N, C-alpha and C positions, 0 to 999 in steps of 0.2 A: 616064798612066793606068795603064800596066802596073805601074809602081813602086808606085802607090797601092794597086792590087789585091793585090800581094804583101805589102805592109805590113799590110793588113787581115787577110789570111789568117794572117799571123804572129801578130797580136794575138789572133785567135780560137783559134789553137793553144795559145798561152801560157795563155789563160784556161781552156781545157779541161784542160791539164796541172795548173793551179793547183787546179781543182775536183777533179780525180782525186786529187791529193795530199791535199786536205782530206778527201775521202771515205775514203781509205786510213787516214789518221791517226785518223779517227773510229771506223772499224771496228776498228782496232788497240786503241784505248782501251776499246771495248766488250768486245773479246775478253779483254783483260787483267783488266778488272773482273769479267767472268763467271768466268774461271778462278780468280781470287782468291777469289770468293764460294764456288765449288764446293770449293776446297781448305779454306776455313774451315769449311764445313759438314761435310766429311769429317773434319777434325781434331776438331771439336767432338763429332761422333757417336762417334768412336773413343776419345776421351780423357775424355769426361765421366764422372764417377764412377758415375752411375746415372740411370735415367729418374725422372721425378717420382713420388714416392710420398706419398700423403696421410698425415697424422699418424694417422688412424684405422687405416689399413692397416698402418702400421709397428707400432702397438700390438698389433694382432691377431697379427702375425707374431712379434713379440718375446715374446708371451705363450706361444708354443709352447715356449720355452726359459726356464729360470729365470735369475735374475740372475747366478748363478755359472757358468753354461754359457759356454764359450769358443766363439765363432763363427768359422768359417773359410770363405773364399771362394776357389774356384779360378777365377782370372781368365780363362784361356784353355785349357780342357782338351782342345780338339779336337786331333786328330792324335797324341795320346799315350795309348796303351792303359794305360800305367802310372797315369795320372791318372783315367781312366775307371773303373778297377776299384776305386777308393777308395770308391765308393758315395756316398750322400747322406743327410742327416738326422742324427738322434741315434742311430738304431738301428744304423747301420753300426759305431759304436764298441763297442756292446755285442755285436753279432754277431761281431765280430773279437776279442772277449774282451780288450779293452784293460784293463790294470790300473787306469788312470784313464780313465773313459769319459764324463765330463761335458763333452762337446764336441758341436758341430753343424757340419756341412759342407754346402756347396751350390755349384752351378755357376751359379746364377741371380744375376746382378749386380743385379737389381732387387729382391732379397729385402729389402734394407735399404740405407740410405745407406752409401757406401763407408767412411766413417770409423767406422761402428758395428761393423764386423767387427774381431775381435781379431787376425786374421791373414789375409793374402792370398797365395796361391801363384801365381807367375808362371812359365809354361812358356817358357823363354828362347829356344831356337833360332829359333822363328818370330816372336818379339816384337821389333819395331823401336821406336825411341825415340818416334816420333810416335804410336804406339799405346799408349804407357804412360800410365796414368791421371794426370790432374792433380787433386789433391785438396787444396784450400787448408785443409781442416779436419782433416787427418790428425793423429791423436793421437800423442804421443811414445811411448806404450807399445804402439802397434800394430806388429805384426811383418810385414814384407814378406819373403817367402821366395823365394829364387832357386832354381828347379827346372830340372834338366837331366839327362837320361839319354844325351845325346849328348856326344862328346868336344869339347875346345876347338877342334879343327880345323874343326868344323861350326858353332861359335858365331861365330867370327871375332874379330878384334882390336877390333871395335866394342864389345866387352864393357866397355871402360873408360868408355864413355858412360853406363853405369849405376852408376858409383861414387856413393857417398853416399846410396844409395836402399834398399839391402837390409840386413836385420838377421841373417838366417840363410840357410844354403844346404841344399838337399836334393838328393842325387845319389848315383851309384855311387861317387864318389871318397872315399877314406879321410879326407880333410881336411874333409869336409862336417859341418855341425852335426847333420844328420839323415841317416843312411845309408840309402839305398834300393838294396839289392843286386840285381844281376841273378841272383845265386845264391850259395849258400854250401856249403861242405863241412865237416861237423861230425864230429870224431872221437868214436867210441864208447868205452866202457870198455875194450874189447879192443885199441884202437889201440896200435901199438908206440911205445915211448919210447926205444928204443935201436936202433942199426944192426944189432946181432946178432939182435934179435927180428924186425926187418923182413926180414932176409935169410932167416930161417927160414920166415916167411910166404910169401916168394916161392918158396922151394924146395918148399913144400907144394902149390903149384899143379900140380905134375907128377902128382899123384894125384887132382886135383879135376876140376871140370867143364871140358869142352872148348868154349871160346867160339868156336872157328873152325869147328866142325862145320856142314856144310851151306852154308857161304858160298862163292860162286863168283866174286865180283867183288872188285876191289881197293880203289879209292879213290872216294869220293863227295864232292860239294861242293854245298851249297845257297847261292846267291848272288843278291842283288837289285840291288846297286850294281855297275855294269859297270866304272867307272873310279874309283879310290880314291886317297886320300892315301898309303896304305901300299904301293901298287903291287903288291899281292898277285897281281893278275891276270897280271903279267909273270912272277912266280915260277912260277905254275901253267902258263903257256904253255910255259915251258922244261921244266918237270917232265914235261909230257905227251909230250915227245919220248922219254922213257925208261920211262914206266909209264902204263897206262890210268887216266884220271881222268874219271869221269862227272859232268858239271856240270848241275845243275838250276836253273832260274830264268829270268827275263825276258831275260837277256843271251845265253842259249844255247838249244839246241833241246829239251833234256829238260825235262819238266814234272812237278810234284808239287803236289797241292792245298795251298792256302795260306789261312790265316785272314786275310782281307783287312782286317778291322777292327783286328787287332793286328799285322799284317805279320809273322806268325810261321808257321813250318811246322807242319803238322797232325800229330796222332798217327799216322795211317796212313803218313805219310812216314817218320817215325822207325821205325815197325814194319818198313817196307820196308828201311830201312838195317840194322836188326838181322838180318833174314833173309838179306840178300844181300851186304853189304859188310863188309870187314875194317877199313877205315880211313875217317876222316872229316876233312876240312880245316876246322878251326875258326879261320879266318884273319880277323882284325879289319880294318876299313876304315881305321883310324888307329892309329898307334903312340903311344899316350898313357898316362900314368901311371894305373894302377888300372883301365884300360878293358878289361874282359872281359865280353862280352855273353852272352845266354842260350844261344846254340848250344853253347858249350863245356859248360855245365852239363847241357843237354838230352842231349848225346851221352855225357857222362861217366856219366850214370845208366843208359845203355843198355849193350849187349853189343858195343861197337865201340870201337876205340882212337882218341881224338882227336889230331890233329896240330895244334898251336897255332902261331900267329904273332901277336904283338902287343907292346905296350909295357909290359905289366904284369909283375910278378914272380910268375910262375906257381908257383914253388917255395914261396911263402908262401900260396898259395891251395889247391893240390891236393897230395895225397900224392906222394912221389917214385915214379917208374916207373909212373905212371898215365896219362901222356901223352907225346907226342914233340914236342920243340921244333924247328920247321923252321929257325929262325934258326941252329941249330948245324950245319946241313948246307947244302951247295949243292944245287940242285934235282936234279942227277944223283946225288949222294951219298945224298940222302933216298930217291930212287926205289930205289936199290940196297939200302938198309937195309930198306925196306918189303918188297921181294921176299924178302929173307932171312927176315924174320918170317913172311911169308905161307907160306913153304915149310917152316916148322918150328913145329908146333902148340905144342910146349913153350915155345919162346921167345915166341910170341904170347900164350899164356895167362898168362905171368908179369906182363903188364900189368894183370891183373885181380886181383892178390893182395889189394888193399886193400878190395874190395867188402864183405866181412863185417865190416870194422872201422871204416867211415866211412859217414856218411849224406849224401846230396846233397839240398839244399833248393833248389828252383828255381821252384816255382809262384808266379805273380804274386799271387794273392789273399793268400797267406801273407806274401810279401815286402812287399806293399803294406800289409798290416795292421801289420807291424813299423814301417814308416815313419809310418803314420797314428797309431799309438799313441804313438810317440816325440814327434810334433808336439803331440799333445794334452797329454801329460805336461809338455813344456817350457812350453807356454802357461800351465799352472797353477802351475808351480814355479820356472821360470827367470825371475828378475826382473832379471838382469844386463843393463845397457844395452850393446848392441853394434851396430856398423854397419860395413859393408864400404866402406872408402875406396879400396881397391886390388883390385878383382876380378881384374885381370890376373895378380896374384900366384899365383892358383890356377886361372885359367881362360884363360890365354894359350897359344896354340899354341907360341909361342917358348920358354916355360918348361916346359910340361907334355907336349909331344909331340916326337918326333924323326923325322928323315927316314929313309926305309927304306934299309937296307944289307944286301944279301944276299951270303952267301958265294959267291964265284966268279961274281958277276953284276954287270955294269956297268949303272947306272941312267941313263937319259936321260929328261928331263922333257918329251919330245914323243912322237911316234909311234915305237914300237920294232918 
């Protein structure tokens, strides 16, 4: 009797296990099907060219522009002030005084079917492949534009996944099809053409304005990225052992008002620099070819000496003896040199010799207009078929960026 009872309990237990396994497999199948459906919906919503638009609505919208007008869509303008300031409509091309202004631009994906746009601008750093639009009706003459104001180190090696999709590039880089500068320095008619003339201009500063007058502080730095590919923060940490450096931003205690929509320092902050500081650290977050951001140009336009650190050829961008290159010094050597300049107004003022002879262009509306006008002109006149089969050639960190190397400093890629 006891053996029979044990056998019965064993059969019941086996049946319960069997039913539990069945329920588990059923729930698992339901979960997999649900997740698959959700992923499909997300993929469809993020990659579909546009929402449904009636033929009547399309006709009404297209009637706003004539048949020769080139239409441009900004696919993902969010998070980039440089794209937001381009404006919208036809009027933005005339208001920016484009030589060829017969273009229309919008951020509204539903304005027309995707394949009806003559060009689409894609903001690359936040764009993943699964969010890239799938358009089976894309026309051969339609131009996809690769846009980035971030260096390759912030785009990643996944850029190669976008091969065979883009026709043009728009960025700060010199190799771009459409150049979108962070700033420019333009020589005026009086700019020197010989070393002898430049030397005479430098000597003339001894009898000119004293840019050091009233300044009581040494070095300032506005920074929003706490840890960077360039390891600039390590250089500054060592430098502060030898000279005072006031650091403003989210990573440190000092604060200055910021334009949150553009992630830029405000004019009152730069006014404060002008009044109080003699030097400013224009250190880039990456050492990449041509990558020089707005802070260098903002400070260069002011009454303060910029100290640069980056991967660009600064001598091809700015006049000689208008900035100090930190990579030519160890942190201690740089601190000692800055102390020397700060103690001698004549030496300090020599760094401003160039101001009457060059113009700094840095305002985004103007720089955006240059890029916008160039795009409109290319859409009307450039009929050459082109496509980027190897984006990594111009946008790979391996080929366009370099690892930091500071004079007299050992770099460790962990905590220092």
